[in-house]
N, C-alpha and C positions, 0 to 999 in steps of 0.2 A: 726388744733388746733381746729379749729369750730364745732367737731364731738365731742372732749371729753368734750367742755364746754359743750354742749347740756347732755351726758349723767350725767355729775356733778346733773345740774338742772331737770334731767329726777331719778335721783337718789334721790336727798333733797328733792326730790315732794311726794316721793313714802314715804320716811324718816317719813314726815311729817304726812302722811296720815295715816301709820302703829302706831306713838303714838296717832292721832287722834281716830284710831278704837279702841284703846287699852283700852284710857280714856274714850271713851261710855261705852265698859264692864264693865270697874268698880265701873259700879254702875248702868248699863243695864239701857243708855237712846237708843234712836230712833238714829240710825249717823245723821239724819239731825237736830239735834235737838243739835250739837255743828257745831260749826264755824271753816272754816280751817282758817282762819284769826286769828280768838282766839285761836287754836290751836299754828300760829307760833309765835304769841308775848308770849306764855307761853313757849313754849321752847327758844325765846330769853332770859325771864327771867330768865330762870334753867340755861341757858348755863355755867355763872363764876360757881357756886355752883356746877353744875353737874363735872366741869373742875377741881376744887380746892379740892373738899371734900374728906374725907378719902375712900379705897377699902370697908372698913367695912360699913360707911353712906349709899354706894350709892344705894343699894337697897330700902333701905326706901328713900329717895330723890326719885327717881325715880316713888317712889308708890307716891308720894308725889307729882309729877308734875301730872304723870296720871290722878289722883283725881282732883285737880287745873284744868286742860285741860277740865275734864267732869264736871265742878262743870261752874253750867251759871251763 
């Protein structure tokens, strides 16, 4: 069970890093200019809208989230 929990944490960390990287690419910033904590807070803020939005609106909402992650 501990092994599964560790893998879940590793997966979550890597998913946050991926969104961090994607947000950086959206506006061509250096990776060290975006904080991990800021990316995590933005992901938490977008959690409910991402889960409740219509499928047709999802790509626009993801783009908006990535731009929010990359904004200073």
